[in-house]
C-alpha positions as CSV (number, residue, x, y, z in Angstrom):
1,X,0.0,0.0,0.0
2,X,1.3,3.5,-0.9
3,X,1.8,5.8,2.0
4,X,-0.5,8.4,0.5
5,X,-3.3,5.8,0.5
6,X,-3.1,5.1,4.2
7,X,-5.5,7.8,5.5
8,X,-8.3,6.8,3.1
9,X,-7.9,3.1,4.0
10,X,-7.9,3.9,7.7
11,X,-11.0,6.0,7.4
12,X,-12.7,3.2,5.4
13,X,-11.8,0.7,8.1
14,X,-13.4,2.9,10.8
15,X,-16.5,3.4,8.7
16,X,-16.9,-0.4,8.3
17,X,-16.7,-1.0,12.0
18,X,-13.2,-2.6,11.9
19,X,-10.4,-1.9,14.3
20,X,-6.8,-0.9,14.0
21,X,-4.7,-3.1,16.2
22,X,-1.1,-2.0,16.0
23,X,1.6,-0.6,13.8
24,X,5.2,-1.7,13.7
25,X,8.3,-1.4,11.5
26,X,11.1,-3.8,10.6
27,X,13.9,-3.9,8.1
28,X,13.7,-6.8,5.6
29,X,17.0,-5.5,4.1
30,X,19.6,-3.1,5.5
31,X,18.5,0.5,5.1
32,X,15.0,-0.6,4.0
33,X,12.2,0.1,6.4
34,X,8.8,-1.6,6.0
35,X,5.7,-0.5,8.0
36,X,3.1,-3.1,8.9
37,X,-0.4,-2.1,10.0
38,X,-2.4,-4.9,11.7
39,X,-6.2,-4.4,11.2
40,X,-9.2,-6.4,12.4
41,X,-12.3,-6.8,10.3
42,X,-15.7,-7.4,11.8
43,X,-17.6,-9.1,8.9
44,X,-16.2,-11.7,8.6
45,X,-13.9,-11.6,11.6
46,X,-10.4,-11.7,10.3
47,X,-7.0,-10.0,10.5
48,X,-5.3,-8.3,7.7
49,X,-1.8,-6.7,7.4
50,X,-1.3,-3.6,5.4
51,X,2.3,-3.3,4.1
52,X,3.9,0.1,3.3
53,X,7.4,0.8,2.1
54,X,7.8,4.6,2.6
55,X,11.4,4.9,1.6
56,X,12.8,8.1,3.1
57,X,9.6,10.2,2.9
58,X,7.4,11.1,5.8
59,X,4.4,8.9,6.3
60,X,0.9,10.4,6.9
61,X,0.0,10.0,10.5
62,X,-3.2,8.1,11.2
63,X,-3.5,9.3,14.8
64,X,-6.3,11.8,14.0
65,X,-8.4,9.0,12.5
66,X,-7.3,6.3,15.0
67,X,-6.0,8.0,18.2
68,X,-4.8,4.7,19.5
69,X,-2.2,4.6,16.8
70,X,-0.5,7.7,18.1
71,X,1.8,5.8,20.5
72,X,2.8,3.2,17.9
73,X,3.8,5.9,15.5
74,X,5.9,7.7,18.2
75,X,7.5,4.4,19.1
76,X,8.5,3.8,15.4
77,X,9.9,7.3,15.2
78,X,12.1,6.8,18.3
79,X,13.3,3.3,17.4
80,X,13.6,3.5,13.6
81,X,13.9,7.2,12.9
82,X,10.8,7.2,10.6
83,X,8.7,10.4,10.9
84,X,5.0,10.8,10.5
85,X,3.5,13.9,9.0
86,X,0.7,15.6,10.8
87,X,1.0,13.7,14.1
88,X,-1.0,15.6,16.8
89,X,1.6,14.8,19.5
90,X,5.0,14.5,17.9
91,X,7.0,14.1,21.1
92,X,9.4,11.4,22.3
93,X,7.9,8.3,23.8
94,X,10.4,5.5,24.3
95,X,13.5,7.7,24.2
96,X,13.0,10.5,26.7
97,X,13.4,14.2,26.0
98,X,17.1,15.0,26.0
99,X,18.2,11.5,25.1
100,X,20.4,11.2,22.0
101,X,21.5,8.2,19.9
102,X,23.9,8.1,17.0
103,X,21.7,5.7,15.1
104,X,18.1,4.7,15.8
105,X,18.4,1.7,18.0
106,X,16.2,-0.8,16.1
107,X,17.9,-0.2,12.7
108,X,20.5,-2.8,11.7
109,X,23.6,-1.9,13.6
110,X,21.7,0.4,16.0
111,X,21.5,0.0,19.7
112,X,25.2,-0.7,20.2
113,X,26.2,2.7,21.3
114,X,25.2,4.1,24.8
115,X,22.4,6.6,24.9
116,X,23.6,10.1,25.9
117,X,21.5,12.5,27.9
118,X,21.8,16.2,27.8
119,X,22.0,18.2,31.0
120,X,19.3,20.6,29.9
121,X,16.4,21.2,32.2
122,X,13.3,19.5,31.0
123,X,10.4,21.6,29.9
124,X,7.0,20.5,31.3
125,X,3.6,21.4,29.9
126,X,2.1,24.7,30.9
127,X,-1.2,24.1,32.7
128,X,-3.6,26.7,34.2
129,X,-2.4,29.7,32.1
130,X,-1.4,32.7,34.4
131,X,-2.9,31.1,37.5
132,X,-0.4,30.9,40.3
133,X,-2.3,28.5,42.5
134,X,-1.9,25.5,40.1
135,X,0.7,23.2,41.7
136,X,2.9,20.6,40.1
137,X,3.7,17.3,41.8
138,X,6.3,15.2,40.0
139,X,6.0,11.7,41.5
140,X,8.6,9.0,40.7
141,X,10.3,7.4,38.9
142,X,11.3,5.8,42.2
143,X,8.0,5.4,44.0
144,X,7.5,2.8,46.7
145,X,8.9,-0.5,47.8
146,X,9.0,-2.8,44.8
147,X,6.8,-0.8,42.4
148,X,8.1,-0.5,38.9
149,X,9.7,2.7,37.7
150,X,7.6,5.5,36.2
151,X,7.2,9.2,36.7
152,X,3.8,10.9,37.0
153,X,3.3,14.6,36.6
154,X,0.2,15.9,38.5
155,X,-1.0,19.4,37.9
156,X,-3.6,20.1,40.6
157,X,-5.7,22.7,42.6
158,X,-6.1,21.4,46.1
159,X,-7.3,17.9,45.6
160,X,-8.5,18.4,42.1
161,X,-6.3,17.0,39.3
162,X,-6.3,19.3,36.3
163,X,-3.8,17.4,34.2
164,X,-1.9,14.2,34.5
165,X,1.0,13.0,32.4
166,X,2.7,9.6,32.9
167,X,6.3,9.2,31.7
168,X,7.1,5.5,31.2
169,X,10.0,3.6,29.5
170,X,12.6,4.3,32.2
171,X,13.5,0.6,32.2
172,X,13.0,-0.2,28.5
173,X,14.8,-3.5,28.1
174,X,14.9,-3.7,24.3
175,X,13.1,-7.0,24.5
176,X,12.1,-7.0,20.9
177,X,15.7,-6.4,19.9
178,X,16.9,-9.2,22.1
179,X,15.0,-11.7,20.1
180,X,17.1,-11.0,17.0
181,X,19.3,-13.9,16.0
182,X,17.7,-16.4,18.4
183,X,16.4,-19.7,17.0
184,X,12.6,-19.6,16.8
185,X,12.4,-22.5,19.2
186,X,14.4,-20.7,21.9
187,X,12.5,-17.4,21.6
188,X,9.7,-18.7,23.8
189,X,12.1,-18.4,26.8
190,X,12.5,-14.7,26.1
191,X,8.7,-14.3,25.6
192,X,7.9,-15.7,29.0
193,X,10.0,-13.0,30.6
194,X,8.6,-9.9,28.9
195,X,6.0,-9.6,31.7
196,X,6.3,-12.1,34.6
197,X,2.6,-12.2,35.4
198,X,1.8,-12.8,31.7
199,X,4.2,-15.6,31.1
200,X,1.7,-18.0,29.6
201,X,-0.1,-15.4,27.4
202,X,3.2,-14.1,26.0
203,X,4.5,-17.6,25.4
204,X,1.2,-18.7,23.8
205,X,1.0,-15.7,21.4
206,X,4.7,-16.1,20.5
207,X,4.3,-19.9,19.9
208,X,1.3,-19.4,17.7
209,X,3.1,-16.8,15.7
210,X,6.0,-19.3,15.0
211,X,3.5,-22.0,14.3
212,X,1.7,-19.7,11.8
213,X,5.1,-19.1,10.1
214,X,5.8,-22.8,10.0
215,X,2.3,-23.8,9.0
216,X,2.1,-26.4,11.7
217,X,-0.9,-27.5,13.7
218,X,-0.4,-28.5,17.4
219,X,-1.9,-31.7,18.6
220,X,-5.4,-31.5,20.1
221,X,-4.3,-32.4,23.6
222,X,-1.7,-29.7,23.6
223,X,-4.3,-27.1,22.4
224,X,-6.6,-28.1,25.3
225,X,-3.8,-28.0,27.9
226,X,-2.9,-24.5,26.6
227,X,-6.4,-23.3,27.5
228,X,-5.9,-24.8,31.0
229,X,-2.7,-23.0,31.5
230,X,-4.0,-19.7,30.2
231,X,-7.0,-19.8,32.5
232,X,-4.9,-20.7,35.5
233,X,-2.8,-17.6,34.8
234,X,-5.9,-15.5,34.4
235,X,-7.2,-16.8,37.7
236,X,-4.2,-15.9,39.9
237,X,-3.9,-12.5,38.1
238,X,-7.5,-11.5,38.9
239,X,-7.3,-12.7,42.5
240,X,-4.1,-10.6,43.0
241,X,-6.0,-7.7,41.4
242,X,-8.9,-8.0,43.8
243,X,-6.6,-8.1,46.8
244,X,-4.6,-5.1,45.6
245,X,-7.8,-3.1,44.9
246,X,-9.0,-3.9,48.4
247,X,-5.7,-2.7,49.8
248,X,-6.0,0.7,48.2
249,X,-9.4,1.2,49.9
250,X,-7.7,0.3,53.2
251,X,-9.3,-3.2,53.5
252,X,-6.2,-4.9,54.9
253,X,-8.1,-8.2,55.6
254,X,-9.6,-8.1,52.1
255,X,-6.1,-7.7,50.7
256,X,-4.8,-10.6,52.7
257,X,-7.7,-12.9,51.7
258,X,-7.2,-12.0,48.0
259,X,-3.5,-12.6,48.2
260,X,-4.0,-15.9,50.1
261,X,-6.3,-17.2,47.3
262,X,-3.7,-16.0,44.7
263,X,-1.1,-18.0,46.6
264,X,-3.2,-21.1,46.7
265,X,-3.6,-21.0,42.9
266,X,0.2,-20.5,42.4
267,X,0.8,-23.5,44.6
268,X,-1.5,-25.5,42.3
269,X,0.4,-24.1,39.3
270,X,3.6,-25.4,40.8
271,X,2.1,-28.8,41.5
272,X,0.8,-29.0,37.9
273,X,3.9,-27.7,36.0
274,X,6.8,-27.2,38.4
275,X,6.5,-23.4,38.1
276,X,4.3,-21.0,40.1
277,X,4.3,-18.8,37.0
278,X,3.6,-21.7,34.6
279,X,6.9,-21.2,32.8
280,X,8.9,-23.7,30.6
281,X,5.9,-25.6,29.5
282,X,4.9,-24.1,26.2
283,X,7.0,-24.5,23.0
284,X,6.4,-23.9,19.3
285,X,4.5,-27.1,18.2
286,X,2.8,-27.8,21.5
287,X,4.2,-28.4,25.0
288,X,7.6,-29.4,26.2
289,X,6.1,-32.3,28.2
290,X,2.7,-33.7,29.0
291,X,0.7,-32.6,32.0
292,X,-1.6,-34.9,34.0
293,X,-4.3,-32.8,35.8
294,X,-7.0,-35.4,35.9
295,X,-7.9,-37.1,39.2
296,X,-6.7,-34.3,41.5
297,X,-7.0,-30.8,40.0
298,X,-10.8,-30.7,39.7
299,X,-11.4,-31.0,43.5
300,X,-8.8,-28.3,44.2
301,X,-10.4,-26.0,41.6
302,X,-13.8,-26.5,43.1
303,X,-12.5,-25.5,46.5
304,X,-10.9,-22.4,45.0
305,X,-14.2,-21.5,43.3
306,X,-16.2,-21.8,46.6
307,X,-13.6,-19.5,48.3
308,X,-13.6,-17.0,45.4
309,X,-17.4,-16.7,45.4
310,X,-17.4,-16.1,49.1
311,X,-14.5,-13.6,48.9
312,X,-16.0,-11.5,46.0
313,X,-19.4,-11.5,47.8
314,X,-17.8,-10.2,51.0
315,X,-16.3,-7.3,48.9
316,X,-19.6,-6.6,47.3
317,X,-21.2,-6.4,50.8
318,X,-18.6,-4.0,52.2
319,X,-20.0,-0.4,52.0
320,X,-16.7,1.3,52.6
321,X,-15.2,-0.6,49.6
322,X,-18.1,0.2,47.3
323,X,-18.1,3.9,48.4
324,X,-14.5,4.3,47.1
325,X,-14.8,2.5,43.8
326,X,-18.3,3.4,42.5
327,X,-18.0,6.4,40.0
328,X,-14.1,6.4,40.4
329,X,-12.1,6.6,37.2
330,X,-15.0,6.4,34.8
331,X,-14.2,5.7,31.2
332,X,-16.9,5.9,28.5
333,X,-17.2,3.5,25.6
334,X,-16.2,6.1,22.9
335,X,-12.9,7.1,24.7
336,X,-12.2,3.4,25.4
337,X,-12.6,2.5,21.7
338,X,-10.8,5.6,20.3
339,X,-7.8,5.4,22.6
340,X,-7.4,1.6,22.3
341,X,-8.5,0.2,25.7
342,X,-8.4,-3.5,25.9
343,X,-9.3,-6.5,28.1
344,X,-11.3,-5.9,31.3
345,X,-10.9,-2.1,30.9
346,X,-12.6,-2.3,27.5
347,X,-15.3,-4.6,28.6
348,X,-16.1,-2.6,31.7
349,X,-16.8,0.3,29.5
350,X,-19.4,-1.6,27.4
351,X,-17.1,-2.7,24.5
352,X,-17.7,-6.4,24.0
353,X,-14.5,-7.8,22.7
354,X,-12.5,-10.9,23.6
355,X,-10.0,-12.6,21.3
356,X,-10.8,-16.0,22.8
357,X,-14.3,-15.8,21.3
358,X,-13.9,-13.4,18.4
359,X,-10.7,-14.9,16.9
360,X,-10.5,-18.2,18.7
361,X,-7.2,-20.0,19.2
362,X,-6.0,-23.1,21.0
363,X,-9.2,-25.0,21.9
364,X,-11.4,-22.0,22.7
365,X,-13.6,-22.6,19.7
366,X,-14.7,-25.9,21.3
367,X,-15.5,-24.5,24.7
368,X,-18.4,-22.4,26.0
369,X,-17.1,-19.0,26.9
370,X,-18.8,-16.4,29.0
371,X,-17.5,-12.8,28.4
372,X,-18.7,-10.5,31.2
373,X,-19.4,-6.9,30.1
374,X,-20.3,-3.9,32.2
375,X,-21.3,-0.4,31.0
376,X,-20.5,2.1,33.8
377,X,-16.8,2.2,33.0
378,X,-15.8,3.0,36.6
379,X,-13.6,1.1,39.0
380,X,-16.6,-0.8,40.3
381,X,-17.4,-2.0,36.7
382,X,-13.8,-3.1,36.3
383,X,-14.0,-5.0,39.6
384,X,-17.2,-6.7,38.5
385,X,-15.8,-7.7,35.2
386,X,-12.8,-9.3,36.8
387,X,-14.8,-11.0,39.5
388,X,-17.1,-12.5,36.9
389,X,-14.1,-13.6,34.8
390,X,-12.7,-15.5,37.8
391,X,-15.8,-17.6,37.9
392,X,-15.9,-18.0,34.1
393,X,-12.2,-19.2,34.1
394,X,-13.0,-21.7,36.9
395,X,-15.9,-23.1,34.8
396,X,-13.6,-23.3,31.7
397,X,-10.9,-25.1,33.7
398,X,-13.5,-27.7,34.9
399,X,-14.7,-28.1,31.4
400,X,-11.2,-28.8,30.1
401,X,-10.6,-31.3,32.8
402,X,-13.8,-33.1,31.9
403,X,-13.2,-33.2,28.1
404,X,-9.4,-33.3,27.9
405,X,-8.5,-35.6,25.0
406,X,-5.7,-38.2,25.0
407,X,-2.8,-38.0,22.5
408,X,0.6,-36.4,21.8
409,X,1.4,-32.9,23.0
410,X,4.1,-31.8,20.5
411,X,4.8,-31.8,16.8
412,X,7.7,-30.7,14.6
413,X,7.6,-26.9,14.1
414,X,10.5,-25.3,12.1
415,X,9.6,-22.2,10.1
416,X,11.4,-21.7,6.8
417,X,13.8,-18.9,6.2
418,X,12.0,-15.7,5.2
419,X,8.7,-16.8,6.7
420,X,6.6,-14.8,9.0
421,X,3.6,-15.3,11.3
422,X,1.1,-13.6,13.6
423,X,0.0,-15.0,16.9
424,X,-2.4,-13.6,19.6
425,X,-3.9,-14.3,23.0
426,X,-6.4,-12.7,25.3
427,X,-4.2,-12.2,28.3
428,X,-5.5,-11.3,31.8
429,X,-5.0,-7.7,30.9
430,X,-6.3,-7.8,27.3
431,X,-5.2,-8.3,23.7
432,X,-1.7,-9.5,23.1
433,X,-0.1,-9.9,19.7
434,X,3.2,-11.2,18.4
435,X,4.5,-10.7,14.9
436,X,7.5,-12.9,14.0
437,X,9.8,-12.6,11.0
438,X,12.4,-15.3,10.3
439,X,15.6,-14.2,8.6
440,X,17.6,-15.8,5.8
441,X,19.7,-17.7,8.3
442,X,16.7,-19.3,10.0
443,X,17.0,-17.1,13.1
444,X,14.6,-14.5,14.3
445,X,15.0,-11.2,12.3
446,X,12.2,-9.3,14.0
447,X,9.7,-9.9,16.8
448,X,7.0,-7.3,17.5
449,X,5.1,-7.4,20.8
450,X,1.8,-5.6,21.2
451,X,1.1,-5.8,25.0
452,X,-2.2,-4.9,26.6
453,X,-0.6,-2.5,29.1
454,X,0.9,-0.5,26.2
455,X,-2.7,0.1,25.2
456,X,-4.2,0.7,28.6
457,X,-1.5,3.0,29.9
458,X,-2.4,5.3,26.9
459,X,-6.0,5.2,28.0
460,X,-5.5,5.6,31.8
461,X,-4.8,9.4,31.9
462,X,-8.3,10.1,30.5
463,X,-9.7,8.7,33.8
464,X,-7.3,10.7,36.0
465,X,-7.8,14.2,34.6
466,X,-10.6,16.0,36.4
467,X,-10.6,13.5,39.3
468,X,-9.1,14.0,42.8
469,X,-5.9,13.0,44.5
470,X,-7.6,10.8,47.1
471,X,-8.9,8.4,44.4
472,X,-5.7,8.1,42.3
473,X,-4.3,5.0,43.9
474,X,-7.6,3.3,43.7
475,X,-8.1,4.2,40.1
476,X,-4.6,3.0,39.1
477,X,-5.1,-0.3,40.9
478,X,-8.5,-0.8,39.2
479,X,-6.7,-0.7,35.8
480,X,-4.3,-3.6,36.8
481,X,-1.5,-2.1,34.7
482,X,2.0,-3.4,34.4
483,X,5.0,-1.2,33.5
484,X,7.3,-4.1,32.4
485,X,4.7,-5.2,29.9
486,X,4.4,-1.7,28.6
487,X,8.1,-0.8,28.5
488,X,9.3,-4.2,27.2
């Protein structure tokens, strides 16, 4: 597709009810940049990739048509040096203001020199005009105990937040760059470590991308066991979320009970796989080894379900908890769609999307799936969506245990040189995509990761502005964000 044709195509996609998913760049040859736009169609539900070779010219920005694309374009500019004409917010994203590189880090040969930082004082946005009572609170990047690094700029009057700006990417690890040169079979080890609490989702999306490149189909038993692992991961993530949300509303016992349930699920994970985070099980082509959950797991899951139902009902019956989360951090459906919200954040705002149902993978097409949706868009709605998803995951797990087929769990999966593939998963935090390109030597030439927190961190400020300081921690907890997943 020619660069000049992109705006018309993007507008047509919007008019037809489709969705822009992500944009990334890669270099199929030295000094040749190729842009790839991943789009989702509604009728029929399918993914399509638009390919654009812009040469050295500026590319028309699509951020005015699809605001969610704004961060992707800024990321491409920082990492590949490609500029977008007409971008509404042409500032640095991954590389901070004042950072300088000799060569864009993701171009061939880039990323080898250290980043230098100028000593110039940073310019922050002007908020409030000539008013002298508007205060600025820079919070971070070192925050509290083991929290990940990020800086938040609050402009406020008393308790009222006028403007909020998050600065992320302090600990950008260059994960996508680190895949380069690895054998496709070994890349899954890297994928599991992009975001620790999303190890299965990242490994699953990566494996499916490699499998798409190789054209291989995993054995049926492996596909069903992948669902089991993915739902166990969703389960402990959501239980951790409920405990953390309770903690921000000063419910210390509620926090302890949520974390205790999370711990019980992690111990089950360890008994099932040898890893509390379910690592080192998935591989391109299936599983590294067979799992044997029948005969013992169903009873433990039923016990967890009974405790989870009791726990969530206790939270629902606690007035002081509800008082703090109802109406807090409201996000309407239009902003959620325009800015690219995903997962429970999206569904809590009335946007009914879930990759497991809409673009099924593994064995999800053979399983009944309940997708909880709320409309209020506030912290309470996000709580209710996750609480309902806990029960839905437990039902799915029991169904898998009942119908789990016998058979092999792995098959040969070796993508050809020059092949490419796309994989996806509905992680506990939302949509996750991996795009994989295999080089001429058979190693990985490019791996693109679209993480859910990259999307939801972009949306989050819209719920902070015009809110109050007292609710900030509750609002942030209700989003369930990870910085590692965003920064990569």
